N, C-alpha and C positions, 0 to 999 in steps of 0.2 A: 456949441449950441446950434450952429447951422446944420450939423448932421442930424440932430434930433428932429428938426423941423423939415429939412429937405426931403427926407424919405416919406413922412406922412403927407406932405403937400402933393407929391406926385400921385399918391394913391387917392387922395381926395379930389384931385382934378377929375379923375375918372368917375368918382362918385357924383360929383356935381353934374358932369355930362350925362350920366345915367338918370339922375333926378330930373334934369331938364327934359330928357326924352320921354319922361313919364307924365307929361302934361302938367308940370308944376311951374311952368314958365311964368305964370302970372305973379308969382311971389318970389322973386329972386332973393330978396332980403331974407326970407325964411330959409331958403336953401343955403345961403351963405352962413347964417347963424347956426344951422344944423351942422354944416361941415366944420366950422370953427369949433363948435362944441365937441365934436368927435376928435378933432386934432388936439385940443386942450386935454381931453380925457386920455388920449394915448400918451401925451407927454407926461401927465401926472402919474400914469401907471409906470412909466419908465423911471421917473424920479423916485417913486415909492420902491421900485425894485432895486435901484441903486442904493437907497437908504437902508433897505433890509440887508443887502449884501455887505455894506460897510459895517452895519451893526453886528453881523455874524462874525466878521473878522476882527473887530475892535473889542467886542465884549470879553473874549477870553483873556485879553491883556489888561482889562480894567482892574484898578486897585480895589480889592475887596477888603477883607480884614485879615486878621492873623490866620495862618494856615497851619496844618499839621506837618511836622518833620520828625524823623526818627534819629535818635542819637546813636551813631555808629561806633565812635571811639572817643576816648578822653585821654589826654596826655597832660599830666600835672607837672608844672615847673615850680617846685616848692621854694626854691631860692629866689624866684622872681625873674625879672629881666636884668640884663647887664646895664648898670648905671654908668660905669666908666671903666677904664683900664688903668692898671698900675703896672707899667711895663707890658709883659705878655700875660698878665693875670687879670681875669675879669673880676670886677667888684659888682655884686648884685644888689638890687634895691630892697630885697627881703619881702616884697609883696607877692604872694603866690599868684600865678596865672595858670589858666587851663586852656589848652587847645582842644576844641570840641569839633569833631567831624559830624556833620549833619547830612542826612539823605533827604533832600527836599526837591520836589518837582523833577524827579528822576535824575538828579545830579547830586554829587557830593560837594559839600562846601566845608572849609575849615574856618572856624571863628575863634577869636581869643577872648575869653571871659576873664576879667581882672577882678581880684578879690583882695581888699586890703587886710582882711582878717583871716583869709584862708578858707572861708565858708564856701561850700559847693552844695547846691540844693540836691537832695535825694531824688527829687522828681526828674532830674536830668541825667540819671544813670544810664549806662549803655543799654540799648534796646527800648528805652522809653520813647513814647510819643509826646512831643511838646509843641506848644503853639509858638509860631515864629512869624515875623513880618520882616521882609527885606526892604531896606531903603538906603540908598547912597553909600555903598561901601561897608555897610554894617547890617547885622541882623538884630532885631529886637527879640529877645528870648523872654517868653512870658512865664512868670511864676505867680500863678493866680491871676490877679488883675494888674500886678506890677510888671512893667516892661523893663528889662535889663539889657543895655546895649552890649553887643559883642562884635568887635571889628573883624571883618573878613581878612584872612591871611592866606598866604600860599606856603607851600612846602619850602620855599626859598627864603622865608622870613626868619632866618636864623643865621648865626655866625659860628664859625669853628671856635671851639673853646680856647684854643691856644694861639689864635691869630686875630688881633684887633683889626677892625676894618680900616681902610685907608681914610676916606672921607667920613665925617660924622653922619650917622644915620638920623633921619627925620624922626623915626619911631624907635624906641628902645627895643632891642631884640633879645631872644633867648639863645642859649647855645644849642647847636645841632647835636643830636645823639648819634 
């Protein structure tokens, strides 16, 4: 705050001196009020400028609503996820899951859509534009007004079909192809 006030004060000391030299010595209080008004005006302009710059940088990251994403690829796992292992053989849960690759905000994201019945919306076919909203490790995929959660995954979110994991996984996985 000292920097904002120090620069204008030096400039306004010269202003006060010039005003005094112009025969306004009789009313020093008016000179002081004028100088302080100018200083406050300059500070307010700086605050306004800083607020505008902050708005320009924060606004693009503000949470809007659902945005558009393109479905790039779909990989169906009809047998579902690995529920447990019997020796070296995986036992699946039987609930189909779909790994969907989305192109959103100039990046590709993989999400896992889980379906207890095997239903996959036609509106989400490859090449389709769908509305999505990203929040905390998942995307909400919109089907009309209904938001369907789909967890973000990576290409490493799978296990080799013939080798059970050492420690138990927090989330059930699918076999790698």
